Structures are given as C-alpha cells and as structure tokens.
Backbone bond lengths (Angstrom), bond angles and torsions (degrees), N, CA, C in turn:
res aa  C-N    CA-C-N  psi(-1)  N-CA   C-N-CA  omega(-1)  CA-C   N-CA-C  phi
1 X - - - 1.448 - - 1.523 109.10 -
2 X 1.299 116.59 132.90 1.448 122.56 -179.94 1.528 108.88 -86.75
3 X 1.331 116.61 103.65 1.457 120.67 -176.54 1.520 112.79 -70.29
4 X 1.327 117.53 -30.36 1.465 118.24 179.10 1.525 110.55 -66.97
5 X 1.333 117.85 -36.18 1.471 120.46 176.41 1.523 110.56 -65.90
6 X 1.334 116.66 -40.99 1.464 120.56 177.22 1.526 110.44 -63.38
7 X 1.321 116.71 -43.16 1.457 121.01 178.83 1.524 111.00 -61.17
8 X 1.323 118.03 -42.78 1.470 121.47 177.96 1.520 110.85 -62.49
9 X 1.356 116.64 -41.64 1.463 119.74 -179.64 1.525 110.65 -64.91
10 X 1.335 116.71 -42.89 1.460 120.25 -178.84 1.525 111.13 -64.31
11 X 1.315 117.37 -42.77 1.461 119.70 -177.40 1.522 112.50 -74.59
12 X 1.323 118.26 -18.76 1.461 121.11 178.64 1.519 112.70 -97.46
13 X 1.312 117.16 -7.19 1.455 120.04 -179.39 1.525 108.96 -61.33
14 X 1.327 117.80 131.46 1.469 119.52 -178.74 1.525 111.46 -62.26
15 X 1.300 115.99 138.15 1.454 121.90 178.44 1.531 108.47 -94.18
16 X 1.316 115.96 150.75 1.456 121.36 178.88 1.525 109.73 -65.74
17 X 1.290 115.81 135.83 1.460 121.94 176.61 1.528 108.46 -111.48
18 X 1.328 118.49 144.00 1.464 119.27 175.16 1.528 109.70 -54.45
19 X 1.314 115.55 135.35 1.460 121.12 -176.01 1.516 109.84 -119.23
20 X 1.333 116.38 125.19 1.454 121.30 177.86 1.528 109.02 -76.63
21 X 1.329 115.99 127.59 1.458 121.96 177.71 1.527 108.12 -107.00
22 X 1.321 115.18 124.12 1.459 122.45 177.29 1.526 107.99 -122.65
23 X 1.310 116.53 -179.70 1.459 120.40 176.21 1.532 110.97 -58.08
24 X 1.322 115.92 -34.04 1.461 120.97 -174.60 1.529 113.41 -70.10
25 X 1.331 118.36 -35.90 1.467 119.68 -177.25 1.533 113.28 -112.42
26 X 1.322 117.67 7.17 1.466 122.09 -179.17 1.528 111.34 -54.74
27 X 1.323 117.98 -47.67 1.466 122.21 -176.19 1.531 111.68 -63.94
28 X 1.326 118.08 -27.59 1.467 120.96 178.68 1.528 111.42 -63.63
29 X 1.312 117.58 -30.65 1.459 121.98 -176.45 1.533 113.23 -103.74
30 X 1.331 116.90 -31.23 1.458 120.53 -173.46 1.527 113.74 -121.11
31 X 1.312 118.25 6.19 1.457 121.57 179.10 1.516 112.17 71.82
32 X 1.323 115.81 -162.97 1.461 121.23 -177.05 1.526 113.62 -82.82
33 X 1.320 117.76 -8.62 1.459 121.45 179.64 1.524 109.46 -72.35
34 X 1.324 117.18 115.23 1.462 119.42 -176.18 1.519 113.73 -75.53
35 X 1.327 119.34 -16.20 1.470 123.06 175.09 1.523 112.75 44.40
36 X 1.281 118.03 59.75 1.463 121.94 -177.62 1.525 109.59 -65.40
37 X 1.318 116.37 125.66 1.476 125.13 179.14 1.524 113.66 61.58
38 X 1.312 119.28 20.16 1.457 120.95 -177.61 1.524 113.91 -103.48
39 X 1.319 118.57 -18.83 1.464 121.25 -178.84 1.521 109.01 -97.53
40 X 1.332 116.00 130.86 1.462 120.96 -176.80 1.520 111.19 -120.29
41 X 1.307 114.41 147.55 1.458 122.00 177.06 1.527 109.05 -73.54
42 X 1.318 116.31 129.57 1.469 121.20 179.69 1.523 112.56 -69.92
43 X 1.315 117.89 -22.16 1.456 121.61 -178.64 1.521 112.87 -96.95
44 X 1.316 118.18 -0.58 1.466 121.49 -174.13 1.521 111.24 -66.71
45 X 1.311 114.09 141.61 1.464 120.52 173.27 1.523 106.51 -121.58
46 X 1.300 116.84 125.15 1.460 120.69 -177.84 1.518 110.55 68.23
47 X 1.309 116.74 -140.73 1.465 121.43 -178.88 1.523 112.60 -91.87
48 X 1.327 117.75 -13.37 1.456 121.82 -175.17 1.525 110.90 -67.95
49 X 1.314 117.87 119.56 1.472 124.30 179.55 1.528 112.23 57.72
50 X 1.315 117.60 32.58 1.463 120.10 -176.82 1.529 111.93 -68.07
51 X 1.341 117.47 -53.24 1.453 120.97 -177.08 1.520 111.58 -89.60
52 X 1.335 114.93 142.66 1.461 121.88 173.58 1.528 107.42 -128.72
53 X 1.304 116.21 167.23 1.455 120.25 -177.40 1.522 109.43 79.60
54 X 1.326 116.38 -142.38 1.462 121.69 -179.23 1.517 109.94 -80.15
55 X 1.329 115.66 124.94 1.459 120.89 176.42 1.529 108.15 -128.81
56 X 1.328 115.65 151.43 1.460 119.48 174.51 1.519 108.25 -118.87
57 X 1.305 115.33 154.60 1.453 120.42 178.73 1.527 109.33 -158.65
58 X 1.294 113.69 158.71 1.458 121.28 176.83 1.518 107.24 -102.65
59 X 1.309 116.46 116.10 1.454 121.15 -179.33 1.511 111.30 -116.44
60 X 1.313 115.68 -171.96 1.462 120.00 -179.44 1.530 111.83 -66.36
61 X 1.327 117.29 -20.05 1.460 121.38 178.95 1.528 112.13 -99.77
62 X 1.311 117.17 9.38 1.458 121.16 179.40 1.515 111.80 104.71
63 X 1.316 114.72 -162.75 1.463 122.37 -177.67 1.523 109.94 -73.47
64 X 1.347 117.05 133.78 1.464 121.62 -179.33 1.519 110.34 -138.42
65 X 1.307 115.01 152.00 1.456 121.84 172.19 1.521 106.63 -117.59
66 X 1.317 114.85 134.64 1.461 121.21 -174.96 1.526 108.08 -134.75
67 X 1.323 116.84 151.33 1.459 120.27 177.20 1.524 109.39 -109.46
68 X 1.329 116.15 128.56 1.463 122.80 176.73 1.527 107.34 -104.99
69 X 1.343 116.64 115.39 1.463 120.79 178.91 1.524 110.15 -61.52
70 X 1.337 115.54 146.74 1.458 119.86 179.93 1.522 109.82 -151.91
71 X 1.318 115.28 164.35 1.466 122.24 176.72 1.520 109.34 -105.94
72 X 1.326 115.02 144.13 1.458 122.34 170.31 1.522 105.54 -100.33
73 X 1.324 117.10 123.48 1.460 120.84 -174.85 1.523 114.04 -102.44
74 X 1.339 117.00 -1.42 1.467 119.40 179.44 1.526 110.30 -139.65
75 X 1.307 115.52 165.40 1.463 121.26 -176.86 1.519 113.06 -69.32
76 X 1.324 118.38 -23.80 1.454 122.20 -176.60 1.525 113.24 -91.05
77 X 1.314 117.25 3.55 1.473 122.94 -178.96 1.528 111.59 56.83
78 X 1.321 116.63 39.57 1.459 121.10 178.90 1.521 112.40 -106.13
79 X 1.332 117.95 -27.91 1.462 121.10 179.71 1.523 107.23 -100.15
80 X 1.327 115.16 103.96 1.457 122.72 -176.94 1.519 109.05 -113.44
81 X 1.345 116.63 136.94 1.463 120.84 -178.22 1.519 109.04 -135.46
82 X 1.320 115.43 130.41 1.458 121.75 176.65 1.532 109.56 -49.91
83 X 1.324 117.43 133.61 1.465 121.70 -175.49 1.531 112.31 -59.26
84 X 1.313 116.96 -39.93 1.463 119.96 -179.21 1.531 110.97 -64.60
85 X 1.329 117.15 -43.40 1.466 121.16 178.71 1.526 110.84 -64.68
86 X 1.334 116.60 -42.91 1.461 120.37 -179.65 1.523 111.01 -64.68
87 X 1.330 117.27 -43.91 1.468 120.78 179.96 1.526 111.59 -63.45
88 X 1.336 116.89 -39.76 1.471 120.15 176.94 1.524 110.82 -64.46
89 X 1.323 116.38 -41.18 1.464 121.14 178.67 1.534 110.28 -62.69
90 X 1.321 116.74 -45.80 1.464 120.55 179.20 1.534 111.27 -63.20
91 X 1.330 116.76 -38.83 1.466 120.56 178.60 1.530 110.81 -63.29
92 X 1.328 117.40 -39.18 1.464 120.15 179.06 1.529 110.56 -68.46
93 X 1.332 117.39 -37.44 1.468 120.63 175.96 1.526 110.23 -63.85
94 X 1.325 116.44 -45.31 1.468 120.62 179.21 1.528 111.54 -60.81
95 X 1.333 116.77 -42.73 1.469 120.25 179.36 1.529 110.54 -63.86
96 X 1.310 116.90 -40.54 1.467 120.84 178.80 1.532 110.42 -64.77
97 X 1.331 117.41 -43.21 1.459 120.65 179.08 1.525 111.33 -64.60
98 X 1.324 117.41 -38.72 1.459 120.45 177.56 1.527 110.88 -64.46
99 X 1.326 116.67 -39.58 1.464 120.38 177.64 1.527 110.50 -63.84
100 X 1.325 117.29 -41.18 1.469 120.48 177.20 1.524 111.19 -64.89
101 X 1.320 117.40 -40.32 1.464 120.80 177.40 1.524 111.38 -61.24
102 X 1.335 116.86 -42.95 1.469 120.39 178.18 1.531 110.46 -62.65
103 X 1.329 115.91 -41.21 1.468 120.33 179.65 1.525 110.47 -64.31
104 X 1.332 117.33 -42.43 1.468 120.62 177.53 1.525 111.41 -64.01
105 X 1.319 116.89 -40.23 1.465 120.24 177.44 1.519 110.95 -61.09
106 X 1.340 116.87 -41.37 1.461 121.27 178.05 1.529 110.55 -63.17
107 X 1.322 117.18 -42.87 1.468 120.68 179.36 1.531 111.22 -64.32
108 X 1.333 117.08 -39.98 1.464 120.39 177.83 1.528 111.33 -65.21
109 X 1.326 117.08 -39.97 1.475 120.64 179.13 1.533 110.61 -64.79
110 X 1.340 116.90 -40.16 1.457 120.35 -179.97 1.532 112.22 -68.35
111 X 1.344 116.06 -33.02 1.455 119.40 -177.58 1.515 113.38 -78.13
112 X 1.307 118.04 -14.90 1.484 120.91 -179.48 1.490 113.29 -79.78
C-alpha cells in the first residue's frame, strides 16, 4: 500500500463547511417532514433562539408557522445553530482576526 498516496487523499478530502438552511433548501437536508418545533439550536441558552427550522406560535393575528434560518455545522445534521447567532459569532471572530492582523502589521513596521 502506498502511504503517501493515502496521505495525499486524506489531506485533499473536502471538509464539511457550515451550511445555511433556509425554506428553499430545507427539504434537501431534512426531507418533506417539516418537524415543527422539533429542531433546536445547539448554542441556545434558555428559551432565546431555542427552536430553529419550522416553528409555530400563537400571535395577535392567530396561529402562525414561521421558518427560522439556521446553519448545519456537521455532516450528520445534528449540530444546528440559529443563523443570527452563527453570523454574530463569525463577525466577532472576523473582528478579532482583523485586530490581530493590525497588531502584527504594527510589529512588522516597528521591526524594520
């Protein structure tokens, strides 16, 4: 067995990317079952952003069904995160990385 070929295949294998689930592509990942109030955000604390996907609620205009966009973070569709929470988290990571880049640029300028 050629281990270098196996190593190349393993390192080139595509990695799972977070996937945004909307009403339009929901059936591609979860089939025709609408699972009302059954999908939960893995990052939720308390009741805030607990349910994702199809949710129902009783409002001032009566009974309604609403879709909450979410990301799937794993290949098995088990780690689900509310889209708003995920986007905020990614924005904070991006801001932190930009701050580190600015700091590195300053250090490089001082060392020259």
